[in-house]
C-alpha positions in Angstrom: 49.8 -15.2 80.3 48.3 -11.7 80.8 48.0 -10.6 77.2 50.2 -7.5 77.7 52.9 -5.4 76.1 56.2 -6.7 77.4 57.6 -10.0 78.6 59.3 -10.7 81.9 62.7 -12.1 81.6 64.7 -15.0 83.1 66.4 -13.2 86.0 69.4 -14.7 87.7 67.6 -15.2 91.0 65.1 -17.4 89.2 67.7 -20.0 88.1 67.2 -23.6 89.1 69.7 -23.3 91.9 67.4 -20.9 93.6 64.5 -23.3 94.0 62.4 -23.8 90.9 60.1 -26.8 90.3 58.3 -28.2 87.4 54.7 -27.1 86.9 52.5 -30.0 88.0 49.8 -30.7 85.5 47.3 -33.4 84.9 44.8 -34.0 82.1 42.3 -32.0 84.1 42.3 -28.2 84.8 45.0 -26.8 87.0 44.1 -25.7 90.5 43.4 -22.1 89.6 40.7 -19.6 90.7 39.3 -19.8 87.1 38.9 -23.6 87.3 37.3 -23.3 90.7 34.8 -20.7 89.5 34.2 -21.9 86.0 30.8 -22.1 84.4 29.1 -25.5 84.4 30.3 -27.1 81.2 29.6 -30.2 79.4 32.6 -32.5 79.3 33.2 -33.5 75.7 33.9 -37.2 75.0 37.2 -38.5 73.7 37.4 -39.5 70.0 37.3 -43.3 69.6 36.4 -43.6 66.0 37.6 -42.8 62.5 35.6 -39.7 61.3 35.7 -37.2 58.5 35.0 -33.4 58.3 35.8 -30.3 56.3 38.3 -28.9 58.9 39.9 -30.5 61.9 41.3 -28.1 64.5 44.0 -29.3 66.9 44.0 -27.4 70.2 41.1 -26.2 72.5 42.4 -22.8 73.5 41.3 -19.4 72.2 43.0 -19.9 68.8 41.5 -23.3 68.1 38.1 -22.7 69.6 37.6 -19.4 67.8 38.7 -20.9 64.5 36.0 -23.5 65.1 33.4 -20.8 65.8 34.4 -18.7 62.7 34.3 -21.7 60.4 31.1 -23.2 61.8 29.4 -19.8 61.3 30.5 -20.0 57.7 28.9 -23.5 57.3 31.9 -25.7 57.5 31.8 -29.1 59.2 34.4 -28.7 61.9 35.9 -31.2 64.4 38.1 -29.8 67.2 40.3 -32.2 69.3 41.9 -31.2 72.6 44.5 -33.2 74.5 43.1 -32.3 77.9 40.1 -29.9 78.5 38.8 -26.8 76.7 40.9 -23.8 77.9 43.3 -26.1 79.8 46.4 -24.2 78.8 47.2 -20.5 78.7 43.7 -19.6 77.5 42.3 -20.7 80.8 45.2 -19.6 83.1 46.1 -16.1 82.1 45.6 -12.8 83.8 42.4 -12.2 82.0 43.5 -8.9 80.5 42.0 -7.9 77.2 44.6 -5.8 75.4 44.5 -4.6 71.8 47.4 -4.7 69.4 49.1 -7.5 67.5 52.6 -8.4 68.7 55.3 -5.7 68.9 56.4 -3.0 66.4 55.3 -4.5 63.0 57.4 -1.7 61.4 60.4 -4.0 61.8 58.9 -6.1 59.0 58.2 -3.4 56.4 60.5 -5.1 53.8 58.3 -8.2 54.1 54.8 -6.8 54.4 55.0 -3.2 53.2 53.3 -0.1 54.7 49.9 -1.5 53.8 50.7 -4.7 55.8 51.8 -2.6 58.8 48.5 -0.7 58.7 46.6 -4.0 58.3 48.1 -5.3 61.5 47.3 -2.1 63.5 43.7 -2.3 62.3 43.5 -6.0 63.3 44.7 -5.0 66.7 41.7 -2.8 67.1 39.3 -5.3 65.7 40.5 -8.1 68.0 38.8 -6.6 71.1 35.6 -6.0 69.2 35.4 -9.7 68.3 35.3 -10.6 72.0 32.6 -8.0 72.7 30.5 -9.2 69.8 31.0 -12.9 70.7 30.0 -12.4 74.3 26.9 -10.5 73.2 25.9 -12.9 70.4 26.2 -16.1 72.4 25.3 -14.6 75.9 28.5 -15.8 77.4 28.8 -15.3 81.1 32.4 -14.4 81.7 32.5 -11.2 83.8 33.5 -8.9 80.9 34.4 -5.4 82.0 36.0 -2.5 80.1 38.7 -0.3 81.6 42.4 -0.4 81.7 45.4 1.5 83.1 49.0 1.4 82.2 50.9 2.7 85.2 54.2 4.7 85.3 57.1 4.0 87.6 59.5 6.6 86.2 59.1 10.0 84.4 60.1 8.5 81.1 57.1 6.2 81.3 54.9 9.2 81.3 56.6 10.6 78.3 56.1 7.2 76.5 52.5 7.2 77.5 51.9 10.6 76.0 53.4 9.5 72.8 51.3 6.3 72.9 48.1 8.3 73.4 48.9 10.4 70.4 49.8 7.3 68.3 46.5 5.6 69.1 44.8 8.6 67.5 46.9 8.3 64.3 45.8 4.7 63.7 42.2 5.6 64.1 41.4 4.0 67.4 37.9 5.3 68.3 38.5 4.9 72.0 40.1 7.8 73.9 43.4 7.3 75.8 43.7 9.7 78.8 47.0 10.7 80.4 46.7 10.8 84.2 49.0 12.4 86.8 49.6 10.7 90.1 46.5 12.2 91.8 44.2 11.5 88.8 45.5 7.9 88.6 44.3 7.3 92.2 40.7 7.5 90.9 41.4 4.2 89.2 44.5 2.7 90.9 45.1 3.8 94.5 48.8 3.0 95.0 51.6 5.3 96.0 54.0 3.2 93.8 53.0 5.0 90.6 53.7 8.5 89.2 50.8 8.5 86.8 49.2 6.4 84.1 47.4 6.0 80.8 43.7 5.1 81.0 41.5 3.8 78.3 38.2 2.0 77.9 39.2 0.1 74.8 40.9 -2.6 76.8 39.4 -4.5 79.7 39.3 -7.8 81.6 37.5 -11.1 81.7 37.2 -14.5 83.2 39.2 -16.2 80.4 38.3 -19.8 81.1 34.6 -19.0 81.1 35.0 -17.1 77.9 36.8 -20.1 76.2 34.2 -22.5 77.6 31.4 -20.3 76.3 33.0 -20.0 72.9 33.4 -23.7 72.6 29.6 -24.0 73.4 29.0 -21.4 70.6 30.9 -23.5 68.1 28.9 -26.6 69.1 25.7 -24.7 68.7 26.8 -24.0 65.1 27.4 -27.7 64.4 31.0 -28.2 65.4 32.0 -31.4 67.1 34.5 -31.3 70.0 36.5 -34.1 71.5 38.5 -33.7 74.8 41.1 -36.0 76.2 42.1 -36.6 72.6 45.8 -36.1 71.9 47.0 -35.7 68.3 49.9 -38.1 67.8 50.6 -37.6 64.1 49.6 -35.3 61.2 49.6 -37.2 57.9 49.7 -34.7 55.0 48.0 -35.3 51.6 45.0 -34.2 49.5 42.9 -35.1 52.5 45.2 -34.9 55.5 44.7 -37.2 58.5 45.2 -36.4 62.2 45.9 -39.6 64.1 44.9 -39.7 67.8 45.3 -42.2 70.6 42.1 -44.0 69.9 40.9 -42.6 66.5 41.6 -40.5 63.5 40.1 -37.5 61.7 40.3 -37.2 57.9 39.7 -33.6 56.7 40.1 -31.2 53.8 42.0 -28.8 56.0 43.9 -29.0 59.3 44.5 -26.1 61.7 47.2 -26.6 64.3 46.6 -24.4 67.4 48.4 -26.1 70.3 50.9 -23.2 70.7 53.3 -23.8 73.7 51.6 -27.2 74.4 52.1 -28.6 70.9 55.2 -30.5 72.0 57.2 -32.2 69.3 54.1 -33.0 67.1 55.6 -30.8 64.3 59.4 -30.3 64.9 59.5 -27.2 62.5 57.0 -25.4 64.7 58.4 -26.5 68.1 61.8 -24.9 67.2 60.1 -21.6 66.7 58.2 -21.4 70.0 59.6 -21.5 73.5 57.3 -22.5 76.4 57.8 -19.9 79.2 56.3 -20.0 82.6 54.1 -17.3 84.1 52.3 -17.3 87.4 49.2 -15.7 89.1 47.8 -15.7 92.6 44.3 -14.9 93.8 43.6 -13.6 97.3 40.5 -14.3 99.4 37.6 -12.1 98.5 38.2 -8.5 99.6 35.6 -6.5 101.4 33.7 -4.1 99.2 35.3 -1.1 100.9 38.8 -2.4 100.5 38.3 -3.4 96.9 36.9 0.1 96.3 39.8 1.7 98.1 42.5 -0.2 96.1 41.0 -0.3 92.6 38.2 2.3 92.6 38.1 2.2 88.8 37.8 -1.7 88.7 40.3 -1.6 85.8 42.9 -4.1 84.7 46.4 -2.7 85.4 49.9 -3.3 84.0 53.3 -1.6 84.4 55.7 -1.1 81.5 58.7 -2.9 82.8 60.1 -6.0 81.2 59.9 -7.7 84.7 56.3 -6.5 85.0 53.4 -6.7 87.4 49.8 -7.0 86.3 46.7 -7.2 88.3 42.9 -6.7 88.5 39.9 -7.6 90.6 37.8 -10.7 90.0 34.0 -10.5 89.9 33.9 -11.7 93.6 36.5 -9.0 94.5 39.6 -11.2 94.7 42.9 -9.5 93.8 44.4 -11.4 90.9 48.1 -10.5 90.8 50.4 -11.9 88.1 53.9 -11.8 86.7 57.1 -13.7 87.6 57.6 -15.2 84.1 60.8 -17.0 83.3 62.3 -18.9 80.4 63.0 -22.1 82.4 59.4 -23.2 81.9 59.3 -23.8 85.7 57.8 -22.0 88.7 59.3 -21.0 92.1 58.9 -23.5 94.9 57.9 -20.6 97.1 55.4 -19.2 94.6 52.9 -17.8 97.0 55.5 -15.9 99.1 57.3 -14.5 96.1 54.0 -13.3 94.5 52.7 -12.0 97.9 55.9 -9.8 98.2 55.3 -8.3 94.7 51.7 -7.6 95.5 52.6 -6.0 98.9 54.9 -3.6 97.1 51.9 -2.3 95.2 49.2 -2.6 97.9 50.6 -2.7 101.4 47.0 -3.2 102.7 47.1 -6.8 101.2 50.3 -7.8 103.1 48.4 -10.2 105.4 45.6 -11.2 103.0 45.1 -14.9 102.6 46.0 -16.3 99.2 43.4 -18.9 98.1 44.9 -19.9 94.7 48.3 -19.9 93.1 49.0 -21.4 89.7 51.4 -21.3 86.7 51.3 -22.3 83.1 53.1 -21.9 79.8 53.0 -19.1 77.3 54.5 -19.5 73.8 57.3 -17.2 73.1 58.6 -16.3 69.6 62.0 -14.7 69.0 60.4 -11.6 67.3 57.3 -11.5 69.6 54.9 -11.5 66.7 52.2 -14.2 66.3 53.2 -17.0 64.0 50.7 -17.9 61.3 51.5 -19.9 58.2 51.1 -23.0 56.1 52.9 -26.3 56.3 51.0 -27.4 53.2 48.2 -25.7 51.2 45.7 -27.5 53.5 47.6 -27.5 56.8 47.8 -24.1 58.7 49.2 -23.2 62.1 48.7 -20.5 64.7 51.1 -20.0 67.6 53.5 -17.8 69.7 51.5 -14.8 71.2 54.4 -14.2 73.6 52.2 -13.4 76.6 49.8 -11.1 74.6 47.1 -13.4 73.4 43.6 -13.0 74.9 42.5 -10.5 72.2 44.9 -11.4 69.3 43.9 -15.0 69.4 40.5 -14.0 68.3 41.6 -12.0 65.2 44.2 -14.6 64.3 41.5 -17.3 64.4 39.2 -15.1 62.2 41.8 -14.5 59.5 42.8 -18.2 59.5 39.1 -19.0 58.8 39.1 -16.3 56.1 42.0 -18.0 54.5 40.3 -21.4 54.4 37.3 -19.7 52.9 39.4 -18.2 50.2 39.9 -14.7 51.6 43.7 -14.8 52.2 44.9 -11.2 52.2 45.1 -10.7 55.9 46.4 -14.2 56.6 49.1 -13.7 54.0 50.3 -10.5 55.7 50.9 -12.4 58.9 52.4 -15.4 57.1 54.9 -13.1 55.3 56.6 -12.1 58.6 59.8 -14.1 59.0 60.2 -16.2 62.2 63.6 -17.7 63.1 64.0 -20.9 65.1 65.6 -20.6 68.5 69.3 -21.2 68.2 70.1 -24.4 70.0 66.5 -25.6 70.2 64.6 -25.4 73.4 67.4 -26.6 75.7 70.0 -24.1 74.7 67.5 -21.5 73.4 66.4 -20.7 77.0 69.7 -19.2 78.3 70.4 -17.6 74.9 67.0 -15.8 74.9 67.4 -14.9 78.6 70.8 -13.3 77.8 69.3 -11.3 74.9 66.3 -10.2 76.9 68.5 -9.0 79.8 69.2 -6.0 77.7 65.6 -4.9 78.1 65.8 -5.3 81.8 68.8 -3.0 81.9 66.7 -0.5 80.1 64.1 -0.7 82.9 66.8 0.5 85.3 67.2 3.8 83.5 
């Protein structure tokens, strides 16, 4: 849920026999720090009528909400329906890290998208962050936006990788400098003895993700969109004017955009076989003193290490340490979530060993086999967006934009993403979990080098 570079894997110690439990959810927001500190928001009503519009969007996370913003700004009549609350899923539970880039190594798909398609994806990865910046400024969204980010090295080879990464960012035309830091220089940003050095940039940053999503929903409404919460889509009926049937109503539209991601369930079987809900967890400490916060993260940056079983962390606006990781492919969370996450946090910052943890929560992220966002058409007037594989805060915004472009008749960038092949998980969700875990174990072995 952090929006980062690599995914944690399903480690043997995290198997059900070691004490996992199902994530407890209701139709209201989970008990996260974000929910407790969210901006006052109007609760949108459920849909109880049969209505019509130009475009109906299913899903009130970043992808769906920003598709509604983009289309409303273009003058389309938009209806958005959300099964629970705006930002209820990963968009409102993630680590709040804004990270550029789209998916992982698009060069793998050169046969499908060509060199021009690869370059298009890299440029979209730069643009994704700019959309957030512009949206926050345009609509005066209060969401604690800050710029500054450090990737941190645990091994000498990580520093070599960072040097190559710095040089590569220049080659794709990223206007933001990436600065390689040795161990002492890194401590100006991240004061931990765990790291050998790092890579700092001001292109990435961090944010209160739920407040961003709530603010963007309000922006869509200000442009004329209609939003209905507690409105679950039960059936998509294709046709010249497709219909989305809900529990108490229905929406007839010219276009449908499906943006439920990991929480789409079995609404569209073809899509559900290509995305695997994986669990990820975050804890939030009590507010730190100003001196302690300055000591630990003097640069007030978002931080991530490069392992497959990674740690990521940052400070909230009220100086809580938000520490995340612990993803696994069971879709469940540890019963001893707080103690497990506290141990991981203590390894990075021993000063926090006895700090009270006020919030601990988990949620699902949508994993695709090739770890590239999945965009496409089920019919000429039914599109879908899903599978950010834990790297979605910024990419959701550009994927929403190019989906809106496609509906408006500007399909070049959408077609690049739609041309990327996506395999279903062998064995479906039940058998796909252990198969994916076994495959990803390879990457954890690489972390041991």
